[in-house]
N, C-alpha and C positions, 0 to 999 in steps of 0.2 A: 504494500500499500504505500503510494507516494502522497504523503499528508499535504506537502507543500503544493504540489501539483493540483490536488483536489481543492484546496483552499483558494489558489490562484483562479481555478476554473469558476468556483462559486462567487468570487468578487468580479470576474469578468462578466459573468452571467448576470449578476446583480446590476452592474453599471449599463450593460448592454440594454437589459430589459428596462431599467429606469429612463434610458434615453428614448426608447420605443413609447414608453408611457408619457414622456414630456411631447414628443412629436406629435402624438395623437389626442393631446390635450386631455387625457383622462385624468380623473382626480379622485381621491379617496383618503381614507384615514391612513395612519401610519403602518397598521398591519397590513391593510389591503395594498398599499404601495409596495411594502417590502416583499410580501408574498408573491404578488403578481409581476414584480421586477425579475424575481428568479424564474418564475414560470415563462415569462416571455424571453428571458435570456436563453433558457434552454430551447425555446423554440426557434429563435434566430440562430443559435449555434448549430442547430441541426440541419440548417441549410449549407453550411460552409463546406463540409467535404463534399456534398453533392455537387454544388456549383463548381468546385475544383475538379471533379470528375468530368462534369460536362465541358469544362475548358481543357480537359487532357492534360491536367497538371498531376504529377506524380504525388501520392499521398504519403509524404514523409513527415516527420516530426516537424522539420523546419517549415514545410510548407503549409501544413495544418496550423501549427503553433502561430506563425506569422500572419496567416489569414484571420485567425482568431483575434489575435492582438489588434490587427488593423481595424477589424469590425468593431471592437470594443471601443477604440479610440474615435472612430467615426460617431458611433452613437453616443459618446460622451460629449460631443460638441454642444449639442442643445442643452446640455447641463451646466455649461460654463457660467451662465447667468444665475444659476440656482444651487451653487456649491453649499452655501450654508444651509440650505434645506436639506440637501442630499446628505450631507454628513451628519445632520441631526436626526437622520432616520432611526439609529439604534436606541434613541431615548424613548423608550415606550413607558406609558404611565401604567405600571402593574398594579392589579388589585390583588390583595391577599385572598385567597379562596377561603370560603368558608367551610365549616367543619363537614358540611353534608356534601361538598364538591370534591372534597380530598380523595375518597375512595374511586370517583369517577376519573379524576386525572390520573391517579395511580394505573388504572386500567388502560386509559388512552397512551400514557407514556410507555407502558409495558409492552402493548401491541405495536407501537411505533418502533420501539427499540428491537423488538424480535423481528419486525419487518426489514429493518434496515440490515441487521445481522445476516439474516437469510438471504437479503439481495447481494451483500458483499461476499458471502462464504459459498453459497450454493450455485454451481454453474448452471447455465441456460439448459433447461432440459425439456422444454415444449417442442413438439414435432415441428411446428411452424417456424421455430427459431433454429433448430439444428438443421433443417433442410432448406433454409433460406437465409435471413438476415444474420443470425448469429455465426454461421459458417463463412458467409460472404464477408463479413466484417473480420473475422480471424484471419481469412487468407489475405484480405487486403493489407493487413499489418505487414506481411512479408512480401506480397506481390505488388503493393503501392497502388492497388486500382480495384474498383468494384467489379470490373470484367476480369476475372481471375479463373483459376483452375477448377473452381466449382461447375463451370460449364462444360468441363471434360467428363463429368460424372453423368450417370444416367438419371435424368431429371424428369422422366415421363409420369411418375407417380405424384408430382408436387408441381404447384405454381407459386410457391412462396418466394422464389427469386425474382418475381415479378413485382413484389409489393413495394410501395414507395420507400425510398431509402432514409426514412425518419430513424428508424432504429440503427441501421447500418453506420450512419454518420455519427450518432451519439456513441454508439459501441466503440468506434474508432477513436473518437475524442478521448473517451475515458479510458481506454485501454492504453493509450499512448501516454496520458498525462496523470491518471489517478490509480488505477488498480487494474490487475491482470483480467479479471472477468468484465470489467467496464460496465457493471450495470447500475452504479450508484446514481446515475442521473435519474433513474426511476424513483429512488427514495427522496431525491430532491423535489421532484414533482409532487410526490405523495405527502411529503411533509408540508410543503408550502400550501398545497391546495386544502390539506386537512385543517390546518392553522386558520387559514382564511374562513373556510366554511363554517368552522366552529365559532370563531369571533364574530362573524356575521350574525349567526344565530343569537348569541349572547347579547348582541346589541338590541335585539328586539323582543326577546322573550326572556323569562326568568331563567337564570343559570341552571337551576335544578331541573326544570323540564327540558331545557337544552341539552344537559348531560344524559338524561334518560333517553331521549331519541337519539343522541350521538352514540351512545353505547350500542344501540340497535343496529345503527348505521356501520359502525366499526366492526361489529361481530358478524356482519353478513357474510357467511362462508365463502361464497364464490368470489365475492369482491375482494376481500381481504387477501385471498391467495394470489390474486394478481397485483398487489402492491409490491410484491417481492419476485414474482414470476414474469419475467419480461415477454410481453406480447404487445400487440398494437391496440388493445381494447381500453386498457386503463389510461393511457396517455390521451386517447381520442375521447373519453368520458371527460377527462378533466377540462380540456379545452373546448369541447362542445358545450358541456353543462355550464361552465363560467361564461362562455359567449352567450348562451341564452339568458342567463340571469342578467347580464347587462344590457341586452337587447331589451329585455322586459323593463328594465329601469328607464332606459331610454323613451320606450312607448309611453310610460306613465309620466316620467318627469320632463322629457324633451332635452335632455342634455346630450350635445353632439359628441362630447368625449366618451360617454358610454357606448354610443353607436359605433364610433371609430374603433374602440378597443374591442367591442363585440366582433366586428367584421375581421379584425386581425386574429383573434382567437379562433373563429371559424376557419380563417385561412390555414391555420397551423393544424386544426382537426383535419381538415381535408388532406393535408401533407401526411398525416398519420394514417388516415384510411380514406381512400379515394370515393368511396360511395357517399361520404358525407354530404355532398351537394344535393343528393335526392332529398335528405331531411331539410336542408335549408330552402329548397324550392317550396316545400310544404309549410315552412314558417314564413314565407313572403306574404301569404294573405293577411297575417296578423299585422304586418307593417303597412300593407295597402289599406286595409280597412281603417286601422287608426288614422292614417293621414287623410283617408277620404272623409271620415267624420270631422276631422279638424279643417275641412274645406281646402286642402292642399290642392293646387292644380296638378292635373294627370301628369304632366310633364316632370314635375318635380317627384312625384311618386315613382315614376319610372326611373328617374335618376337615382333616387336613393335605393331603390330595388337593385339597380345596377352596381351601385358602390358596396352594397352588402354582399353581392355575389362575385364581384370581380376578382378579387384575390384568390377565392378557391377556384374559380374557373381556370385562371392562370396556372395555379399549382397543379391542377389536374391535367392541362394541356401539356405542361413541361414533363410531368412525370409519365403519363400515358402516350403522349403523341411524339414527344422527342427522346426521353430517356429509353422507354421500353421499345419502341419502334427503331431507333437508330443506334442505340448503344448496346442493348442486350442482344448477344449473338444468336438467341433462339428466337425465331419467328413466332409472334403472338398477336392475334387479333381478337380484341374484346368482344367483338360482335358475334363471335363464336359461341360465347358463354351467355348470350342474352336469350331469354325466352322467346321462342319463334311463333307463340301463339298468344300474343298479348291480348287479343279480342276476347279470349276466354279468361274472364275475371274470377271464375270459381277458385282457382288456386289461392287468389289474393285473400278471400273471405276465409278459406281454410286455414291459412296462415294465422290471420287475425285470431281466429277460434283457438288454435293450438297453442298460441302464446298464453292465453289465459288458462286452457285446461291442462296442458302439459308441461308448461314452463312455471306457472305461478301456483295454480291451486291443484298440486299433485304431489304425491310422496317425493319424487326427485326434485320438484320445486322448493320443498322445505330444506332439502340439502343445499340447494342453490342459494336461496334469499331468505331462508327462516321465515319469520313472521312478518317481514318488512313490508309487504304489499297489504297484508291483513290490516295492519296498524293503519296504514295511509288511508285505506277505504273507509275503515271506522271513523277517523278524524274528518274525512271528507263527507261522509253521511251526516255527521253531527253539524258541521258547518253548513250544508245545504238544508237540512231539515229544521234546525233550530235557529241558526243566525240568518240564513238565507242570502244576505248580501255580503259579497266578497269585494275586497279592495281590487283596483285595476291591476296592481301588480300581481296580486294572487291569481287573478283570471289569466293573465299573460303567462305566468309560470304553469298553470294548468295546461295552457296550450302547448307549452314545451313537452308535458307528459303526453299529450295526444299527438303531437309531432312525431316524437320517437316511437311510440307505440305503433302508429300507422306507418310510419316511415321504414321501420324495420320489417313489417310485413310487405311492404312495397318493394324494398331491396330483395327480399326473398323471392318475390313474384317475377321481378324483372331479371334477376340473376339466380337461377335455380341452385347453383353451386353454393350460394349462402344459406346453408341448411339451418334447421331450427335448433338442434341440440349443440350447435358450435357457434356459428356466426350470430344468429339470434340471441342465443343465450347469454353470450358475453356483450352483444349489443344492448342488452338491457340494462347494463351497468350505467349508461347514460341517464336512465331515468331515476336512479336512486338519489343522486345529489340534487337533482331538479325537485324531488319531492321533499328533501331536507330544506330546500329553499322555500318551499310552499309552507312548511311548518312555521317558518319565520313570520309569515303573513296570515296565518289561519286565525280567523276570529275566535274560535274555541280555545285553541292554545293561548292567544292573546288574553282572553277572558280568564283562564287559569292562572297566567302569569300575574295578572292584576290582582286576582284574590290572594295569592301566595305573598305578593309585595306588600299589599295593605295588611295582611296578617303579621308580617314581619314588622311593619311599621308600628302597628298596635301593640306588639310584644315588646319593642325597643322603648315606645313610650311608657309602658307599665314598668319596665325595668328601670327607667330613668327616674320615674316618680318614686318608686320604692327605695332607691338609693338615696334621693334627695330628702325623703322622709327620715330614713335611718340617720343621716347627717345631722338633721335637726334634733 
């Protein structure tokens, strides 16, 4: 383990991501900015070896390290006017946890440490890694290129070498400068996203309730396993779910910084999994309807929709139409994998049904997601039956749940190779943090938070009165 190299990578990713945030005029509290600086930095760094490969540059320590340093310096330029703010970032206002929070924090820390250790210690063992990105990255370390001796093997049983080079690039960077297995970038994403998601919930609901729901989230069996087992699904979840949250904030509040940052996160999500644009197309009506209600001219609606999609479209075209077609030595045409009978929509409704009956409400579903979806439906039922009125942000976030649910079924319908028990099962990860975001805006949970806060206030007042009386 090269600790110096690892910390230099963290510093570089932080300042690169902070520069991205500054350019996109995104704003937030210090925890949000710190976490998303790291996440944005990881996203930007993941393009560097890929672009070097496209430029036919050999992937050496000097070329990759120099490109990373140059990228970091370029993105630091917008920060020069804000150095005082940037360097004050570590000064968080810590609140001592109450007694009832301590056991939950102990659980969270234990799960995070275990995940990081396994990510550091256990080699990549998923078939999708060992037959594709993992092996390509390992060979690239010695052969200095993505296009290496992996293509001398019999690859008829797999198409994983065709996946976007998000993982390949990060594996190369971390193997060069941090650790032999190179997987710790996944822990960086996991910790940063987890800290932000929990802090966002605690800002809006009572810490005790946030801790209870977050324990269910962290202990979701299938999701937790992929916090240390490198594959495309967890990083895609992180960038897509965060992007949808900030898109929802933009639709509610109109802050262009939220929109810009959401578009950037969607771009990285597409770089992780190239079917992401299908889900983004389903999200466009949320944007269009909101702008239409605000009496925005159709031309501006079309422009905003274009800006939301352009980054993802460019990444898709570069990965599929340039990299796969002109760099990968094995000929591949994605149209061969597309459903040839799209007029028959029966399989689409079959997949929608199977997601519910075979993935969620089934014995295997309990092993995958535990009681996560049962709890969500219970909370949602109370919100709709008792409180009836949801905030705009809550409605938009629920729209995200619908987009992922329908979108995954649509992906399986268009691309039959995206099967239920692998692609769809792991794709469901994207719904889990979006549901956690909904909890932060749930009227039922908000009411419970108020009750507990008022009760604590009454108890504190009684204790103060009793203490004052004793002194007298």
